[in-house]
DSSP file (Angstrom, degrees, kcal/mol; ACC not computed):
  #  RESIDUE AA STRUCTURE BP1 BP2  ACC     N-H-->O    O-->H-N    N-H-->O    O-->H-N    TCO  KAPPA ALPHA  PHI   PSI    X-CA   Y-CA   Z-CA
    1    1 A M              0   0    0      0, 0.0    96,-0.4     0, 0.0     2,-0.3   0.000 360.0 360.0 360.0 144.3  104.6  118.1  125.9
    2    2 A I  E     -A   61   0A   0     59,-2.8    59,-2.6    94,-0.1     2,-0.5  -0.835 360.0-126.9-125.6 167.3  102.9  116.9  122.7
    3    3 A T  E     -AB  60  95A   0     92,-2.6    92,-3.3    -2,-0.3     2,-0.5  -0.983  22.0-145.7-114.1 129.8  101.1  118.6  119.9
    4    4 A V  E     -AB  59  94A   0     55,-3.3    55,-1.8    -2,-0.5     2,-0.5  -0.818   9.8-162.3 -97.0 133.0   97.7  117.2  119.0
    5    5 A L  E     -AB  58  93A   0     88,-2.8    88,-2.7    -2,-0.5     2,-0.4  -0.970   7.7-175.8-116.9 117.3   96.7  117.3  115.4
    6    6 A E  E     -AB  57  92A   0     51,-3.0    51,-2.8    -2,-0.5     2,-0.5  -0.943   4.0-167.5-113.0 135.7   93.0  116.8  114.6
    7    7 A V  E     -AB  56  91A   0     84,-2.4    84,-2.7    -2,-0.4     2,-0.4  -0.990   3.8-174.3-125.1 127.5   91.7  116.6  111.0
    8    8 A I  E     -AB  55  90A   0     47,-2.6    47,-2.9    -2,-0.5     2,-0.6  -0.978  19.2-139.0-122.3 130.4   88.0  116.9  110.2
    9    9 A T  E     -A   54   0A   0     80,-0.6    78,-2.9    -2,-0.4    45,-0.2  -0.805  24.4-141.5 -91.1 123.0   86.6  116.4  106.7
   10   10 A L  E     - B   0  86A   0     43,-3.3    76,-0.3    -2,-0.6     5,-0.1  -0.534  17.5-106.7 -85.0 147.2   83.9  118.9  106.0
   11   11 A K    >>  -     0   0    0     74,-2.8     3,-2.0    -2,-0.2     4,-0.6  -0.300  41.4-100.5 -62.7 157.1   80.7  118.2  104.1
   12   12 A T  G >4 S+     0   0    0      1,-0.3     3,-1.2     2,-0.2    -1,-0.1   0.854 122.1  56.0 -51.1 -43.4   80.5  119.7  100.6
   13   13 A E  G 34 S+     0   0    0      1,-0.3    -1,-0.3     6,-0.0     6,-0.1   0.658 114.8  39.6 -69.3 -13.9   78.4  122.7  101.6
   14   14 A H  G <4 S+     0   0    0     -3,-2.0     2,-2.2    71,-0.2    -1,-0.3   0.350  83.2 110.2-110.7   2.7   81.1  123.7  104.3
   15   15 A A    <<  +     0   0    0     -3,-1.2     2,-0.3    -4,-0.6    -1,-0.1  -0.404  63.5  76.0 -83.5  64.4   84.1  122.8  102.1
   16   16 A N  S  > S-     0   0    0     -2,-2.2     4,-2.8     1,-0.1     5,-0.2  -0.942  97.0 -90.4-158.6 171.6   85.3  126.4  101.6
   17   17 A L  H  > S+     0   0    0     -2,-0.3     4,-2.0     1,-0.2     5,-0.1   0.902 124.6  45.6 -59.5 -44.2   87.0  129.1  103.6
   18   18 A Q  H  > S+     0   0    0      2,-0.2     4,-2.3     1,-0.2    -1,-0.2   0.907 114.1  48.8 -66.7 -41.9   83.8  130.6  105.0
   19   19 A G  H  > S+     0   0    0      1,-0.2     4,-2.6     2,-0.2    -2,-0.2   0.892 110.9  50.5 -64.0 -40.2   82.4  127.1  105.9
   20   20 A A  H  X S+     0   0    0     -4,-2.8     4,-2.9     2,-0.2    -1,-0.2   0.885 109.9  50.7 -65.5 -38.4   85.6  126.1  107.6
   21   21 A L  H  X S+     0   0    0     -4,-2.0     4,-2.3    -5,-0.2    -2,-0.2   0.922 111.6  47.5 -64.0 -44.2   85.5  129.3  109.6
   22   22 A L  H  X S+     0   0    0     -4,-2.3     4,-2.2     2,-0.2    -2,-0.2   0.922 114.8  46.1 -62.1 -45.1   81.9  128.7  110.7
   23   23 A A  H  X S+     0   0    0     -4,-2.6     4,-2.6     2,-0.2    -2,-0.2   0.918 111.9  51.1 -65.1 -44.1   82.7  125.1  111.6
   24   24 A G  H  X S+     0   0    0     -4,-2.9     4,-2.4     1,-0.2    -1,-0.2   0.895 111.1  48.0 -61.3 -41.1   85.9  126.0  113.5
   25   25 A Q  H  X S+     0   0    0     -4,-2.3     4,-2.4     2,-0.2    -1,-0.2   0.910 112.3  48.7 -66.6 -41.5   84.0  128.6  115.5
   26   26 A A  H  X S+     0   0    0     -4,-2.2     4,-1.7     2,-0.2    -2,-0.2   0.907 111.5  50.9 -63.0 -41.6   81.2  126.2  116.3
   27   27 A Y  H  X S+     0   0    0     -4,-2.6     4,-1.7     1,-0.2     5,-0.2   0.932 111.4  47.1 -60.4 -48.6   83.8  123.6  117.3
   28   28 A D  H  X S+     0   0    0     -4,-2.4     4,-2.8     1,-0.2     5,-0.3   0.902 109.5  53.2 -62.9 -42.0   85.6  126.0  119.7
   29   29 A E  H  < S+     0   0    0     -4,-2.4     4,-0.3     1,-0.2    -1,-0.2   0.843 111.0  47.9 -64.3 -32.9   82.4  127.2  121.3
   30   30 A L  H  < S+     0   0    0     -4,-1.7    -1,-0.2    -5,-0.2     4,-0.2   0.850 126.8  22.1 -72.4 -34.4   81.4  123.6  122.1
   31   31 A L  H  X S+     0   0    0     -4,-1.7     4,-2.5    -5,-0.1     5,-0.3   0.658  92.6  88.4-113.7 -18.7   84.7  122.5  123.5
   32   32 A H  H  X S+     0   0    0     -4,-2.8     4,-2.6     1,-0.2     5,-0.2   0.861  90.3  50.1 -62.5 -38.3   86.9  125.4  124.8
   33   33 A H  H  > S+     0   0    0     -4,-0.3     4,-1.1    -5,-0.3    -1,-0.2   0.936 114.1  45.9 -63.3 -44.3   85.5  125.5  128.4
   34   34 A N  H  > S+     0   0    0     -4,-0.2     4,-0.6     1,-0.2     3,-0.3   0.920 115.1  46.6 -63.2 -45.4   86.0  121.8  128.9
   35   35 A A  H >< S+     0   0    0     -4,-2.5     3,-1.0     1,-0.2     6,-0.3   0.903 108.0  55.1 -66.0 -42.0   89.5  121.8  127.4
   36   36 A H  H 3< S+     0   0    0     -4,-2.6    -1,-0.2     1,-0.3    -2,-0.2   0.770 108.7  49.2 -65.9 -24.3   90.6  124.9  129.4
   37   37 A R  H 3< S+     0   0    0     -4,-1.1    -1,-0.3    -3,-0.3    -2,-0.2   0.593  89.4 107.2 -87.6 -12.2   89.7  123.2  132.6
   38   38 A A  S X< S-     0   0    0     -3,-1.0     3,-1.3    -4,-0.6    29,-0.0  -0.335  76.7-124.0 -71.5 148.8   91.5  119.9  131.8
   39   39 A D  T 3  S+     0   0    0      1,-0.2    -1,-0.1    27,-0.1    28,-0.1   0.817 108.2  51.9 -60.8 -33.6   94.7  119.0  133.6
   40   40 A G  T 3  S+     0   0    0     26,-0.2    22,-2.1    21,-0.1    -1,-0.2   0.491  78.5 125.7 -86.5  -1.9   96.7  118.7  130.4
   41   41 A Y  B <   +C   61   0A   0     -3,-1.3    20,-0.2    -6,-0.3     3,-0.1  -0.317  20.7 158.7 -61.5 133.7   95.7  122.0  128.9
   42   42 A I        -     0   0    0     18,-0.8     2,-0.3     1,-0.5    -1,-0.2   0.671  59.2 -19.9-118.7 -49.9   98.7  124.2  127.9
   43   43 A D  S    S-     0   0    0     17,-0.8    -1,-0.5     1,-0.0     0, 0.0  -0.959  76.6 -67.6-158.6 169.6   97.5  126.8  125.3
   44   44 A H        -     0   0    0     -2,-0.3     2,-0.2     1,-0.1    -1,-0.0  -0.125  50.5-109.2 -63.4 158.0   94.8  127.6  122.8
   45   45 A A        -     0   0    0     14,-0.2     2,-0.4    12,-0.0    14,-0.2  -0.512  19.6-135.7 -84.4 155.1   94.3  125.7  119.6
   46   46 A A  E     -D   58   0A   0     12,-2.9    12,-2.4    -2,-0.2     2,-0.4  -0.956  16.7-152.4-110.1 133.5   95.1  127.0  116.1
   47   47 A F  E     +D   57   0A   0     -2,-0.4     2,-0.3    10,-0.2    10,-0.2  -0.901  18.2 175.7-110.0 133.5   92.4  126.3  113.4
   48   48 A M  E     -D   56   0A   0      8,-2.9     8,-3.1    -2,-0.4     2,-0.5  -0.963  25.4-134.4-137.3 152.3   93.4  126.0  109.7
   49   49 A F  E     -D   55   0A   0     -2,-0.3     2,-0.6     6,-0.2     6,-0.2  -0.930  15.8-169.1-107.7 128.6   91.7  125.2  106.5
   50   50 A Q  E >>  -D   54   0A   0      4,-2.9     4,-2.5    -2,-0.5     3,-0.5  -0.959  38.5 -90.9-117.1 112.4   93.3  122.8  104.1
   51   51 A E  T 34 S+     0   0    0     -2,-0.6   -35,-0.1     1,-0.3   -36,-0.0  -0.306  97.6  22.7 -61.9 146.0   91.7  122.7  100.7
   52   52 A P  T 34 S-     0   0    0      0, 0.0    -1,-0.3     0, 0.0    -3,-0.0  -0.982 133.8 -27.8 -93.1 -16.0   89.6  121.2   99.5
   53   53 A D  T <4 S+     0   0    0     -3,-0.5   -43,-3.3   -33,-0.0     2,-0.5   0.138  89.2 118.4-152.4  27.0   87.6  120.1  102.6
   54   54 A R  E  <  -AD   9  50A   0     -4,-2.5    -4,-2.9   -45,-0.2     2,-0.6  -0.886  39.2-161.8-113.1 130.2   89.8  119.7  105.7
   55   55 A L  E     -AD   8  49A   0    -47,-2.9   -47,-2.6    -2,-0.5     2,-0.5  -0.943  20.7-163.9 -99.0 121.6   89.5  121.6  109.0
   56   56 A V  E     -AD   7  48A   0     -8,-3.1    -8,-2.9    -2,-0.6     2,-0.4  -0.919   7.1-170.5-113.6 131.5   92.8  121.1  110.8
   57   57 A I  E     -AD   6  47A   0    -51,-2.8   -51,-3.0    -2,-0.5     2,-0.4  -0.986   3.1-176.2-126.6 127.1   93.2  121.9  114.5
   58   58 A L  E     +AD   5  46A   0    -12,-2.4   -12,-2.9    -2,-0.4   -53,-0.2  -0.970  10.8 159.0-122.9 135.8   96.6  121.9  116.3
   59   59 A Y  E     -A    4   0A   0    -55,-1.8   -55,-3.3    -2,-0.4     2,-0.2  -0.977  37.0-117.1-155.9 145.6   97.1  122.4  120.0
   60   60 A P  E     +A    3   0A   0      0, 0.0   -18,-0.8     0, 0.0   -17,-0.8  -0.544  35.9 178.9 -78.3 146.9   99.8  121.8  122.6
   61   61 A W  E     -AC   2  41A   0    -59,-2.6   -59,-2.8    -2,-0.2   -20,-0.2  -0.972  37.4-116.1-146.8 157.7   98.9  119.4  125.4
   62   62 A R  S    S-     0   0    0    -22,-2.1     2,-0.3    -2,-0.3    -1,-0.1   0.951  85.0 -27.8 -62.4 -52.9  100.7  117.9  128.4
   63   63 A D     >  -     0   0    0    -62,-0.1     4,-1.5     1,-0.1    -1,-0.2  -0.980  58.8-101.3-161.2 165.6  100.7  114.3  127.4
   64   64 A E  H  > S+     0   0    0     -2,-0.3     4,-2.4     1,-0.2     5,-0.2   0.899 112.6  55.3 -65.6 -44.0   98.9  111.7  125.4
   65   65 A P  H  > S+     0   0    0      0, 0.0     4,-1.6     0, 0.0    -1,-0.2   0.905 108.7  48.3 -59.0 -39.6   97.0  109.9  128.3
   66   66 A S  H  > S+     0   0    0      1,-0.2     4,-1.4     2,-0.2    -2,-0.2   0.861 113.7  46.0 -70.7 -33.5   95.4  113.2  129.5
   67   67 A V  H  X S+     0   0    0     -4,-1.5     4,-2.7     2,-0.2    -1,-0.2   0.835 106.2  59.8 -77.1 -30.5   94.3  114.2  126.0
   68   68 A Q  H  X S+     0   0    0     -4,-2.4     4,-1.8     2,-0.2    -2,-0.2   0.916 104.8  50.3 -60.1 -42.4   92.9  110.7  125.3
   69   69 A E  H  X S+     0   0    0     -4,-1.6     4,-2.0     1,-0.2    -1,-0.2   0.924 111.4  48.3 -59.8 -45.0   90.6  111.1  128.3
   70   70 A L  H  X S+     0   0    0     -4,-1.4     4,-2.1     1,-0.2    -2,-0.2   0.902 107.3  55.2 -63.4 -42.4   89.4  114.5  127.0
   71   71 A L  H  X S+     0   0    0     -4,-2.7     4,-1.0     1,-0.2    -1,-0.2   0.884 107.7  49.6 -60.0 -39.7   88.8  113.1  123.5
   72   72 A V  H >X S+     0   0    0     -4,-1.8     3,-0.7     1,-0.2     4,-0.5   0.931 110.7  49.8 -65.0 -45.6   86.5  110.4  124.9
   73   73 A E  H 3X S+     0   0    0     -4,-2.0     4,-0.7     1,-0.2     3,-0.4   0.860 108.8  54.4 -59.3 -36.2   84.5  113.0  126.9
   74   74 A E  H 3X S+     0   0    0     -4,-2.1     4,-2.6     1,-0.2    -1,-0.2   0.710  85.6  81.5 -75.2 -21.4   84.1  115.2  123.9
   75   75 A E  H <X S+     0   0    0     -4,-1.0     4,-0.9    -3,-0.7    -1,-0.2   0.897  95.3  43.9 -56.2 -45.0   82.6  112.6  121.6
   76   76 A Q  H >< S+     0   0    0     -4,-0.5     3,-0.6    -3,-0.4    -1,-0.2   0.905 113.9  51.0 -67.2 -40.3   79.1  113.0  122.9
   77   77 A I  H 3< S+     0   0    0     -4,-0.7     4,-0.4     1,-0.2    -2,-0.2   0.872 112.7  47.4 -62.0 -37.0   79.4  116.8  122.9
   78   78 A L  H 3X S+     0   0    0     -4,-2.6     4,-2.9     1,-0.2     5,-0.3   0.575  82.3  95.3 -84.5 -10.9   80.6  116.7  119.3
   79   79 A A  H <X S+     0   0    0     -4,-0.9     4,-2.1    -3,-0.6    -1,-0.2   0.901  88.8  44.0 -51.5 -49.4   77.9  114.4  117.9
   80   80 A P  H  > S+     0   0    0      0, 0.0     4,-2.0     0, 0.0    -1,-0.2   0.880 113.2  53.2 -64.1 -35.3   75.6  117.3  116.7
   81   81 A F  H  >>S+     0   0    0     -4,-0.4     4,-2.9     2,-0.2     5,-0.5   0.940 108.7  48.6 -62.2 -47.8   78.6  119.1  115.3
   82   82 A F  H  X5S+     0   0    0     -4,-2.9     4,-1.7     1,-0.2    -1,-0.2   0.902 110.9  51.4 -60.2 -40.9   79.7  116.1  113.3
   83   83 A N  H  <5S+     0   0    0     -4,-2.1    -1,-0.2    -5,-0.3    -2,-0.2   0.889 117.3  38.5 -62.3 -39.8   76.1  115.6  112.0
   84   84 A E  H  <5S+     0   0    0     -4,-2.0    -2,-0.2    -5,-0.2    -1,-0.2   0.906 132.7  15.8 -79.3 -42.8   75.9  119.3  110.8
   85   85 A F  H  <5S+     0   0    0     -4,-2.9   -74,-2.8    -5,-0.2     2,-0.3   0.663 107.7  69.8-108.6 -19.6   79.4  120.0  109.5
   86   86 A C  E  << -B   10   0A   0     -4,-1.7     2,-0.8    -5,-0.5   -76,-0.2  -0.678  59.3-137.5-121.7 157.4   81.3  116.8  108.9
   87   87 A V  E    S-     0   0A   0    -78,-2.9   -78,-0.4    -2,-0.3     2,-0.1  -0.916  89.1 -35.4 -99.0 100.1   81.8  113.6  106.8
   88   88 A G  E    S-     0   0A   0     -2,-0.8    -2,-0.1    -6,-0.2     2,-0.0  -0.396  94.5 -55.0  80.5-162.0   82.4  111.2  109.7
   89   89 A G  E     -     0   0A   0      1,-0.1   -80,-0.6    -2,-0.1     2,-0.3   0.127  66.7 -69.2 -96.1-150.0   84.4  112.0  112.9
   90   90 A R  E     -B    8   0A   0    -82,-0.1     2,-0.5    -4,-0.1   -82,-0.2  -0.823  29.3-137.2-111.9 149.4   87.8  113.4  113.5
   91   91 A Q  E     -B    7   0A   0    -84,-2.7   -84,-2.4    -2,-0.3     2,-0.5  -0.921  24.6-162.3-102.4 127.0   91.2  111.9  112.9
   92   92 A V  E     +B    6   0A   0     -2,-0.5     2,-0.3   -86,-0.2   -86,-0.2  -0.933  12.0 175.4-118.1 132.6   93.6  112.5  115.8
   93   93 A S  E     -B    5   0A   0    -88,-2.7   -88,-2.8    -2,-0.5     2,-0.5  -0.924  21.7-137.4-128.9 156.3   97.4  112.2  115.8
   94   94 A F  E     -B    4   0A   0     -2,-0.3     2,-0.4   -90,-0.2   -90,-0.2  -0.967  18.1-163.5-118.8 128.3  100.0  113.0  118.4
   95   95 A L  E     -B    3   0A   0    -92,-3.3   -92,-2.6    -2,-0.5     2,-0.5  -0.888   7.1-155.7-114.7 139.6  103.2  114.8  117.4
   96   96 A T        -     0   0    0     -2,-0.4     2,-0.2   -94,-0.2   -94,-0.1  -0.967  22.9-126.4-114.6 125.0  106.4  115.1  119.4
   97   97 A E        -     0   0    0     -2,-0.5    -2,-0.0   -96,-0.4     0, 0.0  -0.461  20.6-137.7 -70.5 138.1  108.7  118.0  118.7
   98   98 A L        -     0   0    0     -2,-0.2     2,-2.0     1,-0.1    -1,-0.1  -0.769  15.2-123.6 -95.5 141.2  112.2  117.1  117.9
   99   99 A P        +     0   0    0      0, 0.0     2,-0.3     0, 0.0    -1,-0.1  -0.261  49.1 162.8 -81.2  54.6  115.1  119.2  119.3
  100  100 A V        -     0   0    0     -2,-2.0     2,-0.6     1,-0.1    -2,-0.0  -0.585  40.3-125.1 -75.0 130.1  116.5  120.0  115.9
  101  101 A E              0   0    0     -2,-0.3    -1,-0.1     1,-0.2     0, 0.0  -0.661 360.0 360.0 -79.5 120.2  118.9  122.9  116.1
  102  102 A V              0   0    0     -2,-0.6    -1,-0.2     0, 0.0    -2,-0.0   0.368 360.0 360.0-121.3 360.0  117.8  125.6  113.7
């Protein structure tokens, strides 16, 4: 299992808590059906706002190859979202949890 980290830079008019909430909801409504049907889906995403202008999305996924396929499929779906809410596209990183004993 991996954790996927997506970072989206919001346009100035959406770079606040309310704008990030609106953008996050729009993002989820566009993608959740597709993601939930994907083979690598594990659990829901968490949406966070990082001041001054970042929408951060974290979600667990089975593996990097299966999420890479999904990310490619989503680009066309997200084009109108990026135009309305974002400065550019999304930055995607893959995180592997370490078995640190805490």
